[in-house]
Structure formats: C-alpha cells, structure tokens
N, C-alpha and C positions, 0 to 999 in steps of 0.2 A: 505789205507786199516788198517784195526784193526788188534792187536795179535791176538786175537779170530777169525775173518776172513784167517789170515795165518797159522789156526791153531795152535796156540801156547795160553797155557794157564797161565798166571802168577803167579805166588808162590810169595805172598805177607807176611809178619812175620809182625805185629800188633801190638802195645804196648804204653803203656801210662805212663805219667809221674807219676800218681796218683791224689787222688783225685778226682775231676769230671771229668777230662779227662777220667777215667775209664771206665763212662760211653758210652763218645765218642769213646772210641777204642772200645764197643761191640758192638756200633751202627755200626761203621765203619766196624768191622770182618763179621757180618751180611749182610750189604748190599754187599761189595764186593763178599762175598762168591753167595749171591743171585743175582750176575752180573755176574756169572761164573767162577772168578778166586778161585783161592786156596790158602786158608788162613793158612798157614803152622803154625801158632802160634798166640796167642792174651790173652794177661797179664800184667800185669801190669812189669815194668822194675823197678826191683829193684836191680837189680844184672846185670850192665853194660855186663861183662864181659859172664857172660852165654849168655845175649841178643846174642853178637856179635857172640858166637860161636853157638849158634840155627843156627842165621842166615846164617853161611857157612856151617853147616850140613844139615840143609833142600834145600838148595840150593835154596832161597832166593835172589828173584829178584830184590826187593827191602824192604826198611823197611820202614815202615807206622808209624807214632808218631804220640800224640796227647797231646796237655799241654792245664790246664786252668792256670795257675800263670806263673808267668815270670823266672821260670826256663830254658825255653828252651835253651838258649844259651851254660849254661855251663853242661847243658845233652847231647846237641849236641856234644860239644867240646869234652868232657868224652867219647863219644861213638866212632866216629871217631876213637881215641887213641885205644881204645879197639876193632875197624874193623881192624885198621892196625896191630893190635899184631895177630888177628886174619887171617891176612891173606887176607882179604875184601877189601882192599884198597879203592877199586873204587865202593863199594857198594852206590848204591843211598838212599836218605833218602827223604821221602813224609813226611812232618809236619805239622799240623792243630792244628787249638783252638785259644787258643788268645794270638794271637802273635802281636807282634809291628811293622807294617809294617816297619819302620825304619831298622829293623834287619835284612832283609830281603839279603841286603851283606854279614853280614857278617855270617848269617846264610849259604850261598851260600860257603861261603871260607871253611864251614866246612862238605860239601858235602849232604845240603840240597839242593833238584835241585826244587821243589816245593814247595809251601806252600797255603795252603786255611784256611781261615778262619771260626771261630764259623757256621756262616750262608751258610756256602757252601753247594751245594745240590748234592746226592748221583750222578746225571749224572755229575758233576764236577769233584768230586773227581774220579769217574773211570774214566772220559777223562784224568787226570793227571796221575793217575796211566798207564793206555793203551800210553800214548805219553814217560812215563818215559821205558817201556819195549821194545819199537816199534823195537828199532833198534837190540836189543838182536834176536826178533820176527825175523828181516827179514833177520839174519844171519842162523839163525835155519831152514828158510823155504829154504833159498838158498843153504843150505848145503848140500845135497843130489850131488848139479853139483860143487863143490869146491872140488878139491882134496883137503884130509890130513883136512876136517874140519868135527867134529863128531857133533853130535847131543846129549841134553843132556839122559842119560840113564832115 
C-alpha cells in the first residue's frame, strides 16, 4: 500500500544546489505536485540553516535535493549539521542528479536514504518518495487504534 492509499499525503521540501540543478528542482516540484504530493517549498538552497528550519516549520517528511556538479557531499554534510541543530536529526534526504555512484555509502552516512540519477523518470522518483514516507504513513493510519499516538495536525 502506498502512502496515498493509506490516506497520507507526503510533504516534500524540494531544493537545489544551484546551477543546472535549479531546473531539475523545478521539474521535480511540478512532478511531485502532479503525483498528488504536497511540495512545501521549492528553491535554491543558499542558506542551509534556513532550509533546515523550513523543513522543521513545514513538517516536511523529507527533503529532496538536486545536484548538477560535485558539491553533493559537502552540501549534504553541511545540511545534516543544520538539521541536527534544528532538531531534525532523522529527517531523510532524497538526492538526485549528477551523483557519483561510489559516493552512495558516504551519502548514506549523511542521511541520504535514496538517490536518483539524472535520467530517472518521474515514476521512479515518485516511488522513492513513497518508499521513504511509507513507515510514517502506516504509523498515522493506525494511530486511531493505538493509545497515546496523535495524528499530525
């Protein structure tokens, strides 16, 4: 069952590292909206502290990032530090674009749960987002039958 079949609409914060990745982030934001997801922000991430704070304030389920050059490791390292400062240590990251396959383990250490290449289809990225929010969707779906569990407002 997908999160939408469970009645849960994923909240995704989309950001780019700049350059050609801006176009990819725009494409991603439109594609996720068309897929029925809520995009709570889509912009160039020039201030990573502000990006982390926006993710917390908007109760994002994940941050989707796009990259067009080799900045993904330092960017994700700095973003993870800002997420920790903002109280969102476990907020997952989806990263895509021009990523070196050998960087996968390093990105995983930085909280990147899934990656997609520049040639990924909308369906592939949508399934990644669904996979990433599925545990939360299940938890919310069964919340009414579990004592002490509250749904998100």
